[in-house]
C-alpha positions, 0 to 999 in steps of 0.5 A: 916798176915797182913804186915805193909802197911807204911814200904812196902810204903818205901821199894818202894821208896827206890826200885825206887831209887835203880833200877835208876843208876841216881838217881831219883826226888821225884816225880818219886819216887811216881809215882814209889811207886804208891804213892801219893804224899804228902805220899810219901814225907813224906818217901823220908824225914825220909830215908833221915833222916835216911841215907836211901836215899841222895839227890845228890847235886845241883839236886833234884835226890835221891840216895840210901844213904851211911847209907843202903849201910853201913847196907847192906855190913853188912849182909853175905849172905853166912851165911843166907845161912848156917842159911837157909839151916841147917835143910836140912843137919842136915837130908842129916848127919843123912841118910848118917851118915858122916861129912855134909858140906856146901860151898860157891862160893865167888864173887872172884871165892874163895870156903869157907865152912860155915857149917859143921855137924859131924858124931855121931862117933868116927873117922870122917872126918876133920874139913874144916870150915872157909878153902879155898880149892883147887880147883883141888882137891876137890869134891867142887872144881872140881864142879866149875871148872867143870861149867867154860867155855873154856877160864876160864878153859884154865885159870886154868889149865895154872897155874899148878895143885899141888899134894898134895897125891898120887892122886892127879888129875894133869894131864890137860887130865885127870882132863879134863876127869873128870870134861866133867863126873862131867858135864854129871852126875851131880855131883862129888867125891874126894878120897884121893886126898886132904889128904890120908884117906880122900874120898868125894862126892858133889852136886852142889846148883844153884842159879834161874839164873842158876849160881853155888852159893854152894856145899854140901858135905858128907865126910868120912874116906876112909876106910869107905867111900868106893864107896859102901857107896859114891854109897848110899849116892848120893840119900840122897845128891842130894835131899839135894842140891834140898832143899837148891835151893828151899830156894835160889829162895823162898829167893833169898837175900840168893844167892848174893855170886856171884853178 
């Protein structure tokens, strides 16, 4: 497939401008993008007119413009991730016959379910898309706690562990033991801890830097999604999480959730 070289040249200029915190001169933009002076000047003027470049007052240096900043802010990395991951999630849902969900880690550390696929059954787990989850009472929350360093984990534990059901882990020592097990085996689970009758298993999704950015989960009524069913779901679950990781490696803009 032949690409548009003019667009590529313009992107080269924008990338050069973005790489310099204090801005870059027109000649510096041309050198950084590897462009002849005349070509670079035309592109710089066009990008400036469109608001994608901004010339600093009383200076010959250019920075990323407000128009491009606004355009970037209007994008939603979480929704991009959900769209690219959907085929993998659908395959997982077909394999396990239970509810499959994709959750993301926001910059402030919150977890949010952004995609959910229900099973073709009359009885299924509750819908949590768009919900914010407590960390210690869910399989997705335990994954992020397992990724905390000791200082951050200690700060979290100092705030107390609210009880949601009779089986919610509220003892700090017991939670630490659970998190150590999660780090060792690479997946997490929760049974009747957030809601009576709800069971779930989750696997983490990491970006190219190894940061935990999302979680893939399978959940269902605990009377049906019992220990045997949860164990059987682990293989397809981890395959789906790995597939989403590969997508992030190919489309790094979809992983801008914690940065």
